[in-house]
C-alpha positions as CSV (number, residue, x, y, z in Angstrom):
1,X,0.0,0.0,0.0
2,X,1.4,3.4,-1.0
3,X,1.4,6.6,1.1
4,X,-1.2,8.0,-1.3
5,X,-3.5,5.0,-0.6
6,X,-3.0,5.5,3.2
7,X,-3.9,9.1,3.0
8,X,-6.9,8.4,0.7
9,X,-8.2,5.7,3.2
10,X,-7.6,7.7,6.4
11,X,-9.3,10.8,5.0
12,X,-12.2,8.9,3.4
13,X,-11.8,10.7,0.1
14,X,-14.7,10.3,-2.4
15,X,-14.8,13.6,-4.3
16,X,-11.1,14.4,-4.1
17,X,-7.9,12.7,-5.2
18,X,-4.3,12.6,-4.2
19,X,-2.2,14.3,-6.8
20,X,1.3,13.7,-5.5
21,X,3.2,12.8,-2.3
22,X,6.6,14.4,-1.7
23,X,9.1,14.9,1.0
24,X,10.0,18.4,1.9
25,X,12.3,19.4,4.8
26,X,11.5,16.2,6.7
27,X,7.7,16.5,6.2
28,X,5.5,14.3,4.1
29,X,3.5,16.7,1.9
30,X,0.3,15.5,0.2
31,X,-1.2,17.6,-2.6
32,X,-4.9,17.1,-3.0
33,X,-7.3,18.2,-5.8
34,X,-10.9,17.9,-6.9
35,X,-12.1,15.1,-9.0
36,X,-13.0,16.7,-12.3
37,X,-16.6,17.7,-12.9
38,X,-17.7,16.4,-9.4
39,X,-20.2,18.7,-7.6
40,X,-19.2,19.6,-4.1
41,X,-21.4,20.1,-1.0
42,X,-22.2,23.6,0.3
43,X,-20.7,24.2,3.8
44,X,-23.8,26.0,4.9
45,X,-26.6,23.5,4.0
46,X,-24.9,20.5,2.5
47,X,-26.6,20.8,-0.8
48,X,-24.4,19.7,-3.8
49,X,-23.7,22.4,-6.3
50,X,-21.4,23.2,-9.2
51,X,-17.9,24.6,-8.5
52,X,-17.6,28.3,-9.2
53,X,-13.9,29.0,-8.6
54,X,-11.0,28.1,-6.3
55,X,-9.4,29.9,-3.3
56,X,-5.8,30.1,-2.4
57,X,-3.9,27.1,-1.2
58,X,-4.3,26.0,2.4
59,X,-2.3,23.6,4.6
60,X,-3.5,21.2,7.3
61,X,-1.5,19.1,9.8
62,X,-2.4,15.4,9.4
63,X,-1.6,12.4,11.6
64,X,2.2,11.8,11.4
65,X,3.3,8.7,9.4
66,X,6.2,6.7,10.9
67,X,7.2,9.6,13.1
68,X,7.3,12.1,10.2
69,X,5.0,15.1,10.2
70,X,2.4,15.0,7.5
71,X,1.0,18.1,5.8
72,X,-2.1,18.3,3.4
73,X,-2.2,21.0,0.7
74,X,-5.4,21.9,-1.1
75,X,-7.1,24.8,-2.8
76,X,-10.7,24.9,-1.5
77,X,-13.4,25.4,-4.0
78,X,-16.4,27.8,-3.9
79,X,-19.7,26.6,-5.0
80,X,-22.8,28.4,-6.3
81,X,-25.6,27.2,-3.9
82,X,-29.2,28.0,-4.7
83,X,-30.0,28.5,-1.0
84,X,-26.9,30.0,0.4
85,X,-25.3,31.8,-2.6
86,X,-21.6,31.5,-3.2
87,X,-20.0,29.6,-0.3
88,X,-16.9,27.5,0.3
89,X,-17.3,23.7,-0.1
90,X,-17.6,21.4,2.9
91,X,-14.1,20.0,3.2
92,X,-14.4,16.4,4.5
93,X,-11.2,16.5,6.6
94,X,-11.6,20.0,8.0
95,X,-14.0,22.1,10.1
96,X,-14.1,25.8,9.5
97,X,-10.7,27.5,9.3
98,X,-8.9,25.1,11.6
99,X,-5.4,24.3,10.3
100,X,-5.6,20.8,11.9
101,X,-7.1,17.9,9.9
102,X,-10.0,16.1,11.6
103,X,-8.2,12.8,12.1
104,X,-5.4,14.6,13.9
105,X,-7.9,16.4,16.1
106,X,-9.3,13.1,17.2
107,X,-5.9,11.5,17.8
108,X,-4.6,14.5,19.9
109,X,-7.9,14.8,21.8
110,X,-8.0,11.0,22.6
111,X,-4.5,11.1,24.0
112,X,-5.2,14.3,25.9
113,X,-7.7,12.4,28.0
114,X,-4.9,10.2,29.3
115,X,-1.8,12.4,29.3
116,X,-0.9,16.0,30.0
117,X,-1.1,18.2,26.9
118,X,2.7,19.0,26.9
119,X,3.4,15.2,26.9
120,X,1.0,14.7,23.9
121,X,2.7,17.6,22.1
122,X,6.1,16.0,22.5
123,X,4.8,12.6,21.4
124,X,3.4,13.9,18.2
125,X,6.0,16.6,17.5
126,X,3.5,19.5,17.7
127,X,3.2,22.6,19.8
128,X,1.3,22.8,23.1
129,X,-1.0,25.3,21.4
130,X,-1.8,22.8,18.7
131,X,-2.9,20.2,21.2
132,X,-5.0,22.9,23.0
133,X,-6.7,23.8,19.7
134,X,-7.4,20.2,19.0
135,X,-9.0,19.7,22.5
136,X,-11.0,22.9,22.0
137,X,-12.3,21.7,18.6
138,X,-13.2,18.3,20.1
139,X,-15.1,19.9,23.1
140,X,-16.9,22.3,20.8
141,X,-18.0,19.3,18.6
142,X,-19.1,17.4,21.7
143,X,-21.1,20.3,23.2
144,X,-22.9,20.9,19.9
145,X,-24.2,17.4,19.8
146,X,-24.9,16.9,23.6
147,X,-28.5,16.1,24.6
148,X,-29.6,17.8,27.9
149,X,-33.2,16.8,27.7
150,X,-32.7,13.9,30.2
151,X,-31.0,15.9,32.9
152,X,-33.3,16.0,35.9
153,X,-30.9,15.7,39.0
154,X,-28.1,18.2,39.4
155,X,-25.1,18.3,41.8
156,X,-23.4,21.6,42.5
157,X,-20.1,22.1,44.2
158,X,-17.1,24.3,44.2
159,X,-13.5,23.3,43.4
160,X,-10.3,25.1,44.3
161,X,-8.2,25.6,41.2
162,X,-5.2,27.4,42.7
163,X,-3.9,29.2,45.8
164,X,-5.4,32.3,47.2
165,X,-9.0,31.1,47.1
166,X,-9.5,30.8,43.3
167,X,-12.5,28.6,42.9
168,X,-14.5,27.0,40.1
169,X,-18.2,26.2,40.3
170,X,-18.9,22.8,38.8
171,X,-22.4,21.5,37.9
172,X,-22.8,17.8,37.4
173,X,-25.5,15.4,36.1
174,X,-25.9,13.0,39.1
175,X,-27.6,10.3,37.0
176,X,-25.0,10.0,34.3
177,X,-22.1,11.3,36.5
178,X,-20.8,13.8,33.9
179,X,-19.8,17.4,34.1
180,X,-22.3,19.7,32.5
181,X,-20.8,23.1,33.1
182,X,-17.9,24.9,34.9
183,X,-16.9,28.5,35.4
184,X,-14.5,30.4,37.6
185,X,-15.9,31.8,40.8
186,X,-18.4,30.6,43.4
187,X,-20.7,33.7,43.7
188,X,-24.4,34.0,43.0
189,X,-23.5,35.6,39.7
190,X,-21.5,32.5,38.7
191,X,-24.4,30.2,39.3
192,X,-26.8,32.5,37.6
193,X,-24.6,32.2,34.5
194,X,-25.2,28.5,34.5
195,X,-29.0,28.8,34.6
196,X,-28.8,31.4,31.8
197,X,-26.8,28.9,29.7
198,X,-29.0,25.9,30.7
199,X,-32.2,27.6,29.6
200,X,-35.7,27.9,31.1
201,X,-36.9,24.8,29.3
202,X,-34.2,22.5,30.7
203,X,-34.5,24.1,34.1
204,X,-38.2,23.4,34.2
205,X,-37.4,19.6,33.9
206,X,-35.1,19.6,36.9
207,X,-36.5,17.5,39.8
208,X,-33.8,17.8,42.4
209,X,-30.6,19.8,43.1
210,X,-28.0,18.8,45.7
211,X,-25.5,21.2,47.0
212,X,-23.9,22.4,50.3
213,X,-25.3,25.2,52.4
214,X,-23.3,27.9,50.7
215,X,-25.7,30.9,50.8
216,X,-25.1,32.3,47.2
217,X,-25.8,28.8,45.7
218,X,-29.0,28.4,47.9
219,X,-30.3,31.8,47.0
220,X,-29.9,31.3,43.3
221,X,-31.3,27.8,43.2
222,X,-34.4,29.0,45.1
223,X,-34.8,31.9,42.7
224,X,-34.1,30.2,39.3
225,X,-35.2,26.6,40.0
226,X,-38.1,27.0,42.4
227,X,-39.8,23.9,41.1
228,X,-36.9,21.6,42.0
229,X,-36.4,20.0,45.4
230,X,-33.3,21.5,47.1
231,X,-31.4,18.9,49.0
232,X,-28.5,19.8,51.2
233,X,-25.7,17.2,50.9
234,X,-25.7,15.1,54.0
235,X,-21.9,14.6,53.9
236,X,-21.5,18.3,54.2
237,X,-23.9,18.4,57.1
238,X,-22.0,15.6,58.9
239,X,-18.7,17.3,58.1
240,X,-19.8,20.4,59.9
241,X,-20.9,18.3,62.9
242,X,-17.5,16.6,63.0
243,X,-15.9,20.0,62.9
244,X,-17.9,21.1,65.9
245,X,-16.9,18.0,67.8
246,X,-13.3,18.5,67.0
247,X,-13.5,22.1,68.3
248,X,-14.8,20.9,71.6
249,X,-11.9,18.3,71.8
250,X,-9.3,20.9,70.9
251,X,-10.5,23.4,73.5
252,X,-10.7,20.8,76.2
253,X,-7.3,19.4,75.4
254,X,-5.7,22.9,75.8
255,X,-7.5,23.4,79.1
256,X,-6.3,20.0,80.5
257,X,-2.8,20.2,79.1
258,X,-1.2,21.6,82.2
259,X,-2.6,18.8,84.6
260,X,-3.4,15.9,82.3
261,X,-1.5,16.4,79.1
262,X,-1.9,12.8,77.8
263,X,-5.6,12.2,78.4
264,X,-6.7,13.6,75.0
265,X,-3.4,13.2,73.2
266,X,-3.7,11.4,69.8
267,X,-7.5,11.0,70.2
268,X,-8.8,13.2,67.3
269,X,-9.9,10.4,65.0
270,X,-11.3,8.3,67.8
271,X,-14.1,10.9,68.2
272,X,-14.5,11.5,64.4
273,X,-14.7,7.9,63.2
274,X,-17.8,5.7,63.1
275,X,-17.6,3.1,65.9
276,X,-17.4,0.2,63.4
277,X,-14.3,1.7,61.9
278,X,-12.3,2.0,65.2
279,X,-9.2,-0.1,65.6
280,X,-8.8,-2.4,68.7
281,X,-6.6,0.2,70.4
282,X,-9.0,3.0,69.6
283,X,-11.9,1.0,71.1
284,X,-10.0,0.4,74.4
285,X,-8.9,4.1,74.5
286,X,-12.5,5.2,74.0
287,X,-13.8,3.0,76.8
288,X,-11.2,4.6,79.1
289,X,-12.2,8.1,78.1
290,X,-15.8,7.4,78.7
291,X,-15.0,7.0,82.4
292,X,-14.0,10.7,82.5
293,X,-16.6,13.4,82.7
294,X,-15.3,15.0,79.5
295,X,-17.1,17.6,77.4
296,X,-15.6,15.9,74.4
297,X,-17.3,12.6,75.3
298,X,-20.6,14.5,75.5
299,X,-20.0,16.0,72.1
300,X,-19.1,12.5,70.7
301,X,-22.3,11.0,72.1
302,X,-24.4,13.8,70.5
303,X,-22.6,13.1,67.2
304,X,-23.4,9.4,67.3
305,X,-27.0,10.2,68.2
306,X,-27.3,12.6,65.3
307,X,-26.2,9.9,62.9
308,X,-29.3,7.9,63.7
309,X,-31.2,10.5,61.6
310,X,-30.3,8.9,58.3
311,X,-31.8,5.5,59.4
312,X,-35.4,6.9,59.4
313,X,-37.7,5.9,56.6
314,X,-40.3,8.7,57.0
315,X,-39.8,12.4,56.9
316,X,-42.2,13.1,59.8
317,X,-40.3,10.8,62.2
318,X,-37.0,12.3,61.1
319,X,-38.4,15.8,61.8
320,X,-39.5,14.8,65.3
321,X,-36.1,13.3,66.0
322,X,-34.3,16.5,64.9
323,X,-36.5,18.6,67.1
324,X,-35.5,16.5,70.1
325,X,-31.8,16.5,69.1
326,X,-31.9,20.3,68.7
327,X,-33.1,20.6,72.3
328,X,-30.3,18.3,73.6
329,X,-27.6,20.1,71.6
330,X,-28.7,23.6,72.6
331,X,-28.8,22.6,76.3
332,X,-25.5,20.7,76.2
333,X,-23.4,23.8,77.3
334,X,-21.1,23.1,74.3
335,X,-20.9,26.2,72.2
336,X,-19.7,24.5,68.9
337,X,-22.6,22.0,69.2
338,X,-25.1,24.9,69.9
339,X,-23.9,26.8,66.8
340,X,-24.3,23.6,64.7
341,X,-27.8,23.0,66.0
342,X,-28.9,26.6,65.2
343,X,-27.3,26.3,61.7
344,X,-29.2,23.1,61.2
345,X,-32.5,24.8,62.3
346,X,-31.9,27.5,59.7
347,X,-31.5,24.9,57.0
348,X,-33.9,22.3,58.3
349,X,-36.1,21.9,55.2
350,X,-33.1,21.4,53.0
351,X,-31.8,18.7,55.3
352,X,-35.1,16.9,55.6
353,X,-35.6,17.1,51.8
354,X,-33.2,14.2,51.7
355,X,-36.1,12.0,52.8
356,X,-38.1,13.1,49.8
357,X,-35.3,12.7,47.3
358,X,-32.4,10.6,48.5
359,X,-29.5,12.1,46.6
360,X,-26.2,13.3,47.8
361,X,-22.9,14.7,46.4
362,X,-20.8,11.6,47.0
363,X,-20.4,11.2,43.2
364,X,-19.7,15.0,42.9
365,X,-16.8,14.7,45.4
366,X,-15.4,11.8,43.5
367,X,-15.6,13.7,40.2
368,X,-14.0,16.8,41.9
369,X,-11.1,14.5,42.9
370,X,-10.8,13.5,39.2
371,X,-10.7,17.2,38.3
372,X,-7.9,17.7,40.8
373,X,-6.0,14.8,39.3
374,X,-6.4,16.3,35.8
375,X,-4.9,19.6,37.1
376,X,-2.1,17.8,39.0
377,X,-1.3,15.8,35.9
378,X,-0.8,19.0,33.9
379,X,0.9,20.7,36.9
380,X,-1.9,23.3,36.9
381,X,-3.4,25.5,34.3
382,X,-2.6,29.1,33.9
383,X,-6.1,30.2,32.7
384,X,-9.6,29.3,33.8
385,X,-10.6,28.7,30.2
386,X,-7.9,26.0,29.7
387,X,-8.9,24.3,33.0
388,X,-12.6,24.4,32.1
389,X,-11.9,23.0,28.6
390,X,-9.8,20.1,30.1
391,X,-12.5,19.2,32.6
392,X,-15.2,19.2,30.0
393,X,-13.1,17.1,27.7
394,X,-12.2,14.5,30.3
395,X,-15.4,14.4,32.5
396,X,-18.1,15.8,30.2
397,X,-18.9,12.5,28.5
398,X,-18.6,14.3,25.1
399,X,-18.5,12.4,21.8
400,X,-15.4,12.9,19.6
401,X,-15.8,13.8,15.9
402,X,-16.3,10.7,13.8
403,X,-13.5,9.7,11.4
404,X,-13.4,7.2,8.6
405,X,-10.3,5.5,10.0
406,X,-9.8,4.7,13.7
407,X,-6.2,5.6,14.8
408,X,-5.3,3.3,17.7
């Protein structure tokens, strides 16, 4: 099989032909031309029309052959379309004015889901900007063909992109576990931009939204998606309770340090773990601590009692339990527990909504870890746009452009 046959097969040429294949300055150069008297499709509507004239020669980077860069050269034709007027033909190996052939876009985009962009650039002998352009083209193609009509459950969370509190707001589809949208910031304006992009028709189909108790998110969700059930992520609720318990332990350990420095030493995770996850030494230590009249033990018992909430089957019984627990916590003389109880009272309906729609952000936290891995793999991204593009490419479940030949 000749190089011309390889190019013809990988590009799927039907209305074009390979004129010649030459080697210039270490590059394989393939000259292409029209097949005489063949009509060409209009790039606007796809209707076949007669060729009117030709434009200046253009060049496209193709998939390297045997480690040698491959370049396509061709003079695009203009056709006289009855619907669109005089337009450029639809070139089968190219989209728009991109200087990268469609097969090379697919190859670079495929490897970019596995490796850092600079590594892909070195492997294929191209610039980093070429890989970035290929990923952008692949993401644009995937977003254009993505169906959002089945999205009914959303998960919203923020992700730290870099130091000094630079955050991204990520919105996920909790059913298909894919990233729908991402933008820099975690303000109300940021989330409003998502609902503007998502559209009123898609928003009306949303049944439930799970997020933490970050006030800007809550306000926007209640305003823009009032028909959806707002559920506060139970893992965030429990995390705030654990933080309150640890504050009690820290304050008591400092107060006892002068007289009993070893009583609460190395006990942090004993009070934060679930009982079934304790080691044998931790169980023995906990039994010893329970003999002391410690504020930390009271906080631990309240924490374990609160965890019974998630075992209830009916919302009414759960509400009654929380009302009793609220009284115990506010009368415990433990300020961090009192603060948590009042916070829970302010967000009571969102916490109890879990019994109407049992969703949480566990999958969101896992996907956020994937996003961090993507960032670490590339040693960070300088711009928010590049980071968003990379996350959508790797976690958005987007389809790559179809090619005639599959490059393994």
